[in-house]
mmCIF file of the N, C-alpha and C atoms, coordinates in Angstrom:
data_MODEL
# 
_entry.id   MODEL 
# 
loop_
_atom_site.group_PDB 
_atom_site.id 
_atom_site.type_symbol 
_atom_site.label_atom_id 
_atom_site.label_alt_id 
_atom_site.label_comp_id 
_atom_site.label_asym_id 
_atom_site.label_entity_id 
_atom_site.label_seq_id 
_atom_site.pdbx_PDB_ins_code 
_atom_site.Cartn_x 
_atom_site.Cartn_y 
_atom_site.Cartn_z 
_atom_site.occupancy 
_atom_site.B_iso_or_equiv 
_atom_site.pdbx_formal_charge 
_atom_site.auth_seq_id 
_atom_site.auth_comp_id 
_atom_site.auth_asym_id 
_atom_site.auth_atom_id 
_atom_site.pdbx_PDB_model_num 
ATOM 1  N N  . MET A 1 1  ? -1.502 -3.508 -39.362 1.00 0.00 ? 1  MET A N  1 
ATOM 2  C CA . MET A 1 1  ? -1.069 -2.615 -40.012 1.00 0.00 ? 1  MET A CA 1 
ATOM 3  C C  . MET A 1 1  ? -0.057 -1.950 -39.071 1.00 0.00 ? 1  MET A C  1 
ATOM 4  N N  . GLN A 1 2  ? -0.101 -1.819 -38.083 1.00 0.00 ? 2  GLN A N  1 
ATOM 5  C CA . GLN A 1 2  ? 0.960  -1.350 -37.601 1.00 0.00 ? 2  GLN A CA 1 
ATOM 6  C C  . GLN A 1 2  ? 2.552  -1.996 -37.077 1.00 0.00 ? 2  GLN A C  1 
ATOM 7  N N  . TRP A 1 3  ? 2.168  -3.383 -36.959 1.00 0.00 ? 3  TRP A N  1 
ATOM 8  C CA . TRP A 1 3  ? 3.261  -4.611 -36.766 1.00 0.00 ? 3  TRP A CA 1 
ATOM 9  C C  . TRP A 1 3  ? 4.224  -4.280 -38.125 1.00 0.00 ? 3  TRP A C  1 
ATOM 10 N N  . HIS A 1 4  ? 2.974  -4.226 -39.445 1.00 0.00 ? 4  HIS A N  1 
ATOM 11 C CA . HIS A 1 4  ? 4.185  -4.096 -40.704 1.00 0.00 ? 4  HIS A CA 1 
ATOM 12 C C  . HIS A 1 4  ? 4.899  -2.708 -40.880 1.00 0.00 ? 4  HIS A C  1 
ATOM 13 N N  . GLY A 1 5  ? 4.112  -2.188 -40.359 1.00 0.00 ? 5  GLY A N  1 
ATOM 14 C CA . GLY A 1 5  ? 5.197  -0.850 -40.242 1.00 0.00 ? 5  GLY A CA 1 
ATOM 15 C C  . GLY A 1 5  ? 6.631  -0.731 -39.603 1.00 0.00 ? 5  GLY A C  1 
ATOM 16 N N  . MET A 1 6  ? 6.191  -1.422 -38.272 1.00 0.00 ? 6  MET A N  1 
ATOM 17 C CA . MET A 1 6  ? 7.176  -1.398 -37.384 1.00 0.00 ? 6  MET A CA 1 
ATOM 18 C C  . MET A 1 6  ? 8.174  -2.373 -38.178 1.00 0.00 ? 6  MET A C  1 
ATOM 19 N N  . ALA A 1 7  ? 8.307  -3.235 -38.466 1.00 0.00 ? 7  ALA A N  1 
ATOM 20 C CA . ALA A 1 7  ? 9.017  -4.110 -38.892 1.00 0.00 ? 7  ALA A CA 1 
ATOM 21 C C  . ALA A 1 7  ? 9.636  -3.590 -40.062 1.00 0.00 ? 7  ALA A C  1 
ATOM 22 N N  . VAL A 1 8  ? 9.155  -3.010 -40.826 1.00 0.00 ? 8  VAL A N  1 
ATOM 23 C CA . VAL A 1 8  ? 9.786  -2.182 -41.999 1.00 0.00 ? 8  VAL A CA 1 
ATOM 24 C C  . VAL A 1 8  ? 10.853 -1.306 -41.248 1.00 0.00 ? 8  VAL A C  1 
ATOM 25 N N  . LEU A 1 9  ? 10.552 -0.583 -40.364 1.00 0.00 ? 9  LEU A N  1 
ATOM 26 C CA . LEU A 1 9  ? 11.407 0.528  -39.947 1.00 0.00 ? 9  LEU A CA 1 
ATOM 27 C C  . LEU A 1 9  ? 12.884 -0.319 -39.027 1.00 0.00 ? 9  LEU A C  1 
ATOM 28 N N  . ALA A 1 10 ? 12.430 -1.505 -38.472 1.00 0.00 ? 10 ALA A N  1 
ATOM 29 C CA . ALA A 1 10 ? 13.495 -2.194 -37.956 1.00 0.00 ? 10 ALA A CA 1 
ATOM 30 C C  . ALA A 1 10 ? 14.459 -2.694 -38.984 1.00 0.00 ? 10 ALA A C  1 
ATOM 31 N N  . ALA A 1 11 ? 13.640 -3.285 -40.311 1.00 0.00 ? 11 ALA A N  1 
ATOM 32 C CA . ALA A 1 11 ? 14.606 -4.284 -41.056 1.00 0.00 ? 11 ALA A CA 1 
ATOM 33 C C  . ALA A 1 11 ? 15.651 -2.621 -41.495 1.00 0.00 ? 11 ALA A C  1 
ATOM 34 N N  . ASN A 1 12 ? 15.133 -1.534 -42.019 1.00 0.00 ? 12 ASN A N  1 
ATOM 35 C CA . ASN A 1 12 ? 15.512 -0.648 -42.020 1.00 0.00 ? 12 ASN A CA 1 
ATOM 36 C C  . ASN A 1 12 ? 16.557 0.115  -41.777 1.00 0.00 ? 12 ASN A C  1 
ATOM 37 N N  . ILE A 1 13 ? 16.092 0.112  -40.304 1.00 0.00 ? 13 ILE A N  1 
ATOM 38 C CA . ILE A 1 13 ? 17.603 -0.005 -39.253 1.00 0.00 ? 13 ILE A CA 1 
ATOM 39 C C  . ILE A 1 13 ? 18.482 -0.621 -39.309 1.00 0.00 ? 13 ILE A C  1 
ATOM 40 N N  . LEU A 1 14 ? 18.503 -2.153 -39.210 1.00 0.00 ? 14 LEU A N  1 
ATOM 41 C CA . LEU A 1 14 ? 19.669 -3.126 -39.437 1.00 0.00 ? 14 LEU A CA 1 
ATOM 42 C C  . LEU A 1 14 ? 20.162 -2.835 -40.537 1.00 0.00 ? 14 LEU A C  1 
ATOM 43 N N  . ILE A 1 15 ? 19.350 -2.667 -41.826 1.00 0.00 ? 15 ILE A N  1 
ATOM 44 C CA . ILE A 1 15 ? 20.213 -2.335 -43.244 1.00 0.00 ? 15 ILE A CA 1 
ATOM 45 C C  . ILE A 1 15 ? 21.439 -1.204 -42.642 1.00 0.00 ? 15 ILE A C  1 
ATOM 46 N N  . GLU A 1 16 ? 20.469 0.176  -42.633 1.00 0.00 ? 16 GLU A N  1 
ATOM 47 C CA . GLU A 1 16 ? 21.730 1.128  -42.237 1.00 0.00 ? 16 GLU A CA 1 
ATOM 48 C C  . GLU A 1 16 ? 22.792 0.336  -41.557 1.00 0.00 ? 16 GLU A C  1 
ATOM 49 N N  . GLU A 1 17 ? 22.384 0.405  -40.026 1.00 0.00 ? 17 GLU A N  1 
ATOM 50 C CA . GLU A 1 17 ? 23.933 -0.526 -39.252 1.00 0.00 ? 17 GLU A CA 1 
ATOM 51 C C  . GLU A 1 17 ? 24.748 -1.117 -40.171 1.00 0.00 ? 17 GLU A C  1 
ATOM 52 N N  . ARG A 1 18 ? 24.189 -2.000 -40.893 1.00 0.00 ? 18 ARG A N  1 
ATOM 53 C CA . ARG A 1 18 ? 25.161 -3.078 -41.587 1.00 0.00 ? 18 ARG A CA 1 
ATOM 54 C C  . ARG A 1 18 ? 26.135 -1.951 -42.197 1.00 0.00 ? 18 ARG A C  1 
ATOM 55 N N  . ASN A 1 19 ? 25.282 -1.593 -43.502 1.00 0.00 ? 19 ASN A N  1 
ATOM 56 C CA . ASN A 1 19 ? 26.005 -0.677 -44.101 1.00 0.00 ? 19 ASN A CA 1 
ATOM 57 C C  . ASN A 1 19 ? 27.188 0.118  -43.732 1.00 0.00 ? 19 ASN A C  1 
ATOM 58 N N  . LEU A 1 20 ? 26.747 0.974  -42.117 1.00 0.00 ? 20 LEU A N  1 
ATOM 59 C CA . LEU A 1 20 ? 27.527 2.039  -41.682 1.00 0.00 ? 20 LEU A CA 1 
ATOM 60 C C  . LEU A 1 20 ? 29.091 0.679  -41.363 1.00 0.00 ? 20 LEU A C  1 
ATOM 61 N N  . ARG A 1 21 ? 28.752 -0.291 -40.675 1.00 0.00 ? 21 ARG A N  1 
ATOM 62 C CA . ARG A 1 21 ? 29.680 -1.057 -40.658 1.00 0.00 ? 21 ARG A CA 1 
ATOM 63 C C  . ARG A 1 21 ? 30.900 -1.549 -41.702 1.00 0.00 ? 21 ARG A C  1 
ATOM 64 N N  . ILE A 1 22 ? 29.973 -1.759 -42.850 1.00 0.00 ? 22 ILE A N  1 
ATOM 65 C CA . ILE A 1 22 ? 30.584 -2.128 -43.888 1.00 0.00 ? 22 ILE A CA 1 
ATOM 66 C C  . ILE A 1 22 ? 31.790 -1.150 -44.467 1.00 0.00 ? 22 ILE A C  1 
ATOM 67 N N  . GLU A 1 23 ? 31.213 0.257  -44.592 1.00 0.00 ? 23 GLU A N  1 
ATOM 68 C CA . GLU A 1 23 ? 31.652 1.661  -44.663 1.00 0.00 ? 23 GLU A CA 1 
ATOM 69 C C  . GLU A 1 23 ? 33.494 1.761  -43.937 1.00 0.00 ? 23 GLU A C  1 
ATOM 70 N N  . VAL A 1 24 ? 33.035 1.533  -42.180 1.00 0.00 ? 24 VAL A N  1 
ATOM 71 C CA . VAL A 1 24 ? 33.945 1.778  -41.591 1.00 0.00 ? 24 VAL A CA 1 
ATOM 72 C C  . VAL A 1 24 ? 35.210 0.430  -41.650 1.00 0.00 ? 24 VAL A C  1 
ATOM 73 N N  . VAL A 1 25 ? 34.369 -0.637 -42.335 1.00 0.00 ? 25 VAL A N  1 
ATOM 74 C CA . VAL A 1 25 ? 35.594 -1.869 -42.305 1.00 0.00 ? 25 VAL A CA 1 
ATOM 75 C C  . VAL A 1 25 ? 36.386 -1.495 -43.853 1.00 0.00 ? 25 VAL A C  1 
ATOM 76 N N  . MET A 1 26 ? 35.668 -0.770 -44.541 1.00 0.00 ? 26 MET A N  1 
ATOM 77 C CA . MET A 1 26 ? 36.549 -0.482 -46.075 1.00 0.00 ? 26 MET A CA 1 
ATOM 78 C C  . MET A 1 26 ? 37.171 0.782  -45.329 1.00 0.00 ? 26 MET A C  1 
ATOM 79 N N  . VAL A 1 27 ? 37.252 1.793  -44.589 1.00 0.00 ? 27 VAL A N  1 
ATOM 80 C CA . VAL A 1 27 ? 37.686 2.878  -44.295 1.00 0.00 ? 27 VAL A CA 1 
ATOM 81 C C  . VAL A 1 27 ? 39.182 2.007  -43.764 1.00 0.00 ? 27 VAL A C  1 
ATOM 82 N N  . LYS A 1 28 ? 38.914 1.437  -42.796 1.00 0.00 ? 28 LYS A N  1 
ATOM 83 C CA . LYS A 1 28 ? 40.027 0.981  -42.065 1.00 0.00 ? 28 LYS A CA 1 
ATOM 84 C C  . LYS A 1 28 ? 40.885 0.151  -43.013 1.00 0.00 ? 28 LYS A C  1 
ATOM 85 N N  . ASN A 1 29 ? 40.531 -0.783 -44.076 1.00 0.00 ? 29 ASN A N  1 
ATOM 86 C CA . ASN A 1 29 ? 41.165 -1.592 -44.844 1.00 0.00 ? 29 ASN A CA 1 
ATOM 87 C C  . ASN A 1 29 ? 41.749 -0.671 -45.468 1.00 0.00 ? 29 ASN A C  1 
ATOM 88 N N  . GLY A 1 30 ? 41.472 0.378  -46.200 1.00 0.00 ? 30 GLY A N  1 
ATOM 89 C CA . GLY A 1 30 ? 41.561 1.183  -47.513 1.00 0.00 ? 30 GLY A CA 1 
ATOM 90 C C  . GLY A 1 30 ? 42.665 2.438  -46.954 1.00 0.00 ? 30 GLY A C  1 
# 
């Protein structure tokens, strides 16, 4: 159970990091 929670947490962190990068790229291009 603990491993599943950690996997979800890691996935959320990666997704948020990717979204931040996409926003930065859009701001630079815009």
